[in-house]
Every structure is written in structure tokens, then in C-alpha cells.
Phi, psi and omega in degrees: 000129181298138180275323179276115187221139177252231187228136172244125181242127179245125182243136179287333176174181173075022184295342179239035178244175181300331182302324190257004180302307182292331177295312178301316180300315182294326179288325182281333187305310181291345179278345178096158183293336181269007181300140179272114178253135183227155177246126178260123190262008187304312184304330179256016185299335181273349185277145180293337182260021185300322180292327177294323179299317177295317181299322177297317180295316181296320178296318178300313180293321182293314188272330188246319178275338180064045178210135180293145179234113180271174183246129168250091190271114177226074189285328186209144178290344180300332181257011187293337180262001183263173179293342181294327184275336185301316178297322181297316179295322178296319178297315181295319182292338179259003184283153173256341186212124181233131178245127178231132188223245195287161178137215181247124179294321182289325176297315180300316180299319180298320183285326184278342182302125180061025174254169179284353188297308181302318178298324179292325177295315179298317179299321178303314181292317182293335177280359180096009179276190184232124177252121179249114178247117185239148173052244183302319181294325179299327179297334189275341194275352182272185181295320176231159183236140178275118177279082191299306184299317183297326180274309189285323184257318184276331178094018177292155176300154180297137180193165172251157169238159180297133177266180176291333183056040173298324179295326179299329178299333181254016172093015182250121178261082190227152166246118185269129180233104176282183180051038186297325182255025183304141179225027182290341183292338179067275183265007172217158190283114177240020172297169176060050177059049174074004182278326186078168186296314185298311180295323180295323176299318179295319180295322178301321181291342182265357184294145172300154183305132177083354182279132177252160177263134175249105182266130182245119174296159177294148182056039181223141181235137170254117184258107182265105180265100184291329179293322180269353182058042177210162179232142181235153182247128178231164182109212186238003184235207185238164170241134184240127174255122188232130183211123177053048175080359178245154181214160176222132184251143178234142187253166179305137182093344179288152173234135181228154180286145178291341177298328177295318180286343181264009171124353178274068189288136175229091192258173176270207183283152178301145172083002181286145179200160181298147179283149176294132181304138179269151182252130175292151186252001186256029185277142182281135177288150177235142178303144186307313184290339184260001190301302183292328176298320179293318181297312182290326178295317178296318179299320178295319178296324179295315179299319179295317179296323177296317179299328181269002180058038178264086189296316181299315179294322178302312180299316180296319181292322178296319177296321178294321177296316179299317179294323180296317181295308183290329178292341180243026182303315181303318180293318179295322176297320183298323181259014177056041181240011181297319179298319180294321179295318179294328178295323175298315179297314180298323182294317181289327175296319178296320178297319179296317179298318180295320178298316180294323182293334182275351184282152178301149183287339184212168177297322179298314178301324184293320186261357183306312180301320181292313182296315181296325176294321180288326176295318178297320178294320178298321178297324177295318179296318181293321179296329178269008179060032175267074190293325181297316179293320180297317180293325180296321177294317179299317181292322179297318177294321180297321178296336179267006178092007180260116184257126179263140176229118180275125180234174179292339179267358182128189182268127175252157181219155177223156182254118180055036175080002182281000000 
């Protein structure tokens, strides 16, 4: 087992949404402001919009995470022996933080096979860096990988393919399955990364001996800190450890020992699994032609209410958006847009959570910058013997519940006498 160990982060989805802004910040903080963060584009290397995906990621990091994100571009193994790939590998090998996300897991595996990329990822972690594998990339890091597109879209029989087994290098015998709580199917079961319950049961029976399934809810991160020998859950969902028909669920904020993930399983009863999401029945119908207009209009109103810190209105609008989506489920299913509508809902909920997380923890924290600034101004007035102005500032603060006490060490203050 390697002694020098960093962090492996597995995300079920949402790696570039509001949900994960604070997660990225917290992961980068111990690495320092000069840490080199890179985006690996291999899983989407076959897509025509692969460069746009990187630009979106770089913009997200620049504007929301406040940290530059460089590109380690390894789109295809065809160029792996050429000079085009050498700079990308060099960037990855010198990185402190690597993010790998959307695309095709099987395509990524094909390109990385016998390339320097997997070794560079392991080296990154062993050097004390942070590897973030989200969505499609999360599927690749275990002992086996779920070929989602081939089964769900092409219709191939359920099966696993060999994964990179990066986790195996650190003692974890796992198959990682993101989108564990997916509900985009609407009228059919798309939990367990679009597999549904029946297929997932079949897949479990095909697992190599001793391998457990690690299920990651959407907009949820499992942060495996190898140095501390513990894992923490962040985001808005759950992480599920499933082995031989039994499972154990962990919620956001939970911390678990790595020994549990390494095979010391303590499971629940056989056959347990997440319940299928229930649909509310009191949703208002919307005219067919106005449906998407109504959804986007509500989303816009929610963003505006958040910007204005109007919490009551924000909550009412989110409930109205939720009722609108579920009340028009048949129409959304018909045009295959239920997943997109739910993504709008998840995004505004994530924005609300991020907004609340950024707020001061107390009234004192909220007004501290203002009070300290007024105390400093009062000291200037007192130093200039402008007693009337100094007393006016003290009285103004007192009227607002801020009580000043002058001591030999300086001016202290309390809020409402506390």
C-alpha cells in the first residue's frame, strides 16, 4: 500500500454545477493558491463539442471556483505516440488537481489502455494531489466498468468490462456506479445509472469475487482522503455500498472509515434498495405550447429572487416549478424532456443551497465588517478630538443594538447586550 497518499473524489454528477462549487474550493484549499488544476478531456474526445466542454469547465473554475483550470488534452490514443500528446502528459504529471468528467466510459478506457494516463493519475494521488472523477470518468476507476450506452441505448446484454482499477491500486475492490438515483425515465426505472433494478440485480451476479458496488447519487461527492484513512460525503444525495444483495447507505455530512470500503462490509438486510421516487399528484397542468416557456420563466424568477435574497418567494417559486414539472409529466415523457426539466429543478435547488451556504452563520458575523469599520472611524474622530461626531457614531450603533465598551485594550462591542 502506498504511504504517500492524497485524495480521490468520486462524483455522481454535477461536477460543473452550483452544488459542487464549495466542494472544489475545499479540495483545492489545502493544495495552495498556486496549485496546478487540469481538466482531462479523454471521455468526451470523440464528441464534436469536446473543446466547448473544456471551455465551459475553465469558465466555471475561473468565475465560480476562483482558480485557473488548464487543459491536459488526450482526445485519442491515435495521437498517443506523437508530439501532440507529450505536452498533455507533461501537464498531467505536474498537476496537483485533476478533473475528469463527462463522455463515454468505454471510449475513455479504449484510449487510456496502455497509455501513460492511468499511471499519471496514480502518481498524482501518491504525490498528495487530488483526482476528481465524475460521471462517466467515475465509472472507469473501479475494477470493472459499466458500459452504460451499449446496454441502455444499443441493447447489448448486461455485462461489465474491465476498468482501470485505479481504486484497486489503493486497496479498494469496487465497481463505481454514478447516477445511482437517476429518475429521468419518468415512467420506467432508470435508477442505478439507467440500468433499473432488474438489470442491476443481474449485474451484481456477474461481479468478480469480492467486488462491491459503490453507488453515487447525482450531485453527490465521495471524498476519499487516503492520508486520513477516511471518506466524507458532500453534496445533496447519498452514497450506497452494495455487496451480495445487501447494502448500506451514507448521507451527506457522514464520514466513514476506509476499512469499510476496503472489504470490512457491515451491510443491512438482503434485497434492500432505494425506493422509486414518488410523484406529487396536485401539480397544475400547463398548455402544451407554453410548457417550456413556463419552466424557464419560473427558473428565471427563482434566480432573480435568490439574487435579491427573497427567501420566502424563492421557496414558493421552487415548489411551483416542482408542481409544474410533475403535473405535466405525460407531456414531458412524450417529448423525451422529463430529464431536462428535472435538471432545471435540480439546478435551482443547487443554487439555493449554494446561496444559503455562503451566508454568515450568525447576525454578528453579518454585521462585523460594518461595525468594525464604524469603530475605526469613531477612533479617528476621537483622536482628532471630534467628540460630537464620535458620540453620534456610538449612539447610532446603540440604536441598532450594538453596544460599545471602551477598554484599555481598545473598543469592544456586543450585539443586543450578548
